[in-house]
C-alpha positions in Angstrom: 189.6 -111.1 -92.2 186.7 -113.5 -92.6 184.8 -113.4 -95.9 181.4 -113.7 -94.2 180.8 -111.4 -91.3 178.8 -112.8 -88.5 177.3 -110.3 -86.0 178.4 -111.0 -82.5 175.6 -109.1 -80.7 171.9 -109.0 -81.1 170.4 -105.5 -81.1 166.8 -106.6 -81.4 164.5 -107.2 -78.5 160.8 -107.1 -78.0 159.4 -103.7 -77.1 157.5 -105.2 -74.1 160.9 -106.1 -72.5 162.0 -102.5 -72.8 158.8 -101.2 -71.3 159.0 -103.8 -68.4 162.6 -102.8 -67.7 161.7 -99.1 -67.5 158.6 -99.9 -65.3 160.9 -101.9 -63.0 163.2 -98.9 -62.6 160.4 -96.4 -62.0 157.9 -98.4 -59.9 159.9 -101.2 -58.2 163.0 -99.0 -57.5 165.4 -101.4 -59.4 168.6 -100.1 -60.7 168.9 -99.8 -64.4 171.7 -102.4 -64.5 169.6 -104.9 -62.6 166.5 -104.4 -64.7 168.4 -104.7 -67.9 169.9 -108.0 -66.7 166.5 -109.3 -65.9 164.9 -108.4 -69.2 167.9 -109.0 -71.5 168.1 -105.4 -72.8 171.2 -103.3 -73.5 171.9 -100.8 -70.7 172.0 -97.6 -72.7 168.5 -97.8 -74.1 166.5 -98.0 -70.9 168.7 -95.3 -69.4 167.6 -92.8 -72.1 164.0 -94.0 -71.9 163.8 -93.6 -68.1 164.8 -89.9 -68.6 162.1 -89.5 -71.3 159.4 -91.2 -69.1 160.3 -88.9 -66.1 160.0 -85.9 -68.3 157.0 -86.7 -70.6 155.2 -89.5 -68.8 154.9 -93.2 -69.7 151.9 -92.7 -72.0 153.9 -90.3 -74.3 157.0 -92.5 -74.8 157.2 -94.9 -77.7 159.2 -98.1 -76.9 159.5 -99.3 -80.5 163.0 -99.8 -81.9 164.3 -96.6 -83.5 165.1 -98.2 -86.8 161.4 -98.8 -87.4 160.4 -95.2 -87.0 163.0 -94.0 -89.6 162.3 -96.7 -92.1 161.7 -95.4 -95.6 159.8 -98.3 -97.1 157.6 -100.8 -95.4 158.6 -104.4 -94.8 155.9 -105.5 -97.3 157.4 -103.4 -100.0 160.9 -104.7 -99.1 159.7 -108.3 -99.4 158.1 -107.6 -102.8 161.3 -106.0 -104.0 163.3 -108.9 -102.8 161.1 -111.3 -104.7 161.4 -109.2 -107.8 165.2 -109.2 -107.6 165.3 -113.0 -107.0 163.0 -113.5 -110.0 165.2 -111.3 -112.2 168.3 -113.2 -111.0 166.6 -116.6 -111.8 166.0 -115.4 -115.4 169.7 -114.4 -115.7 168.9 -110.7 -115.7 170.4 -109.7 -112.4 170.9 -106.1 -111.4 174.2 -104.5 -110.3 174.2 -103.1 -106.8 174.1 -99.6 -108.3 171.1 -100.4 -110.5 169.4 -101.9 -107.4 169.9 -98.8 -105.4 168.5 -96.7 -108.3 165.3 -98.9 -108.4 
């Protein structure tokens, strides 16, 4: 087993690509598979969003990635925390993983 794991897939994509894929399915009568190939989006996500758009309308559906809506701290706070941990590590006062989670 390798010591450093390298992800083989990329789950991130711009929200505009997802909205364009859903619009192609609904307005241009493309299949979901064809629109996902054109816009480089995974097939399962537009499938669920097409169902939501048909039920609630395109104005009421959010096309942001789901991990952003369930995020506990903002990215700015996360960056500041990372700087703090690196500063502590440079001063030879590193925190254990358990202490970092407590912070």
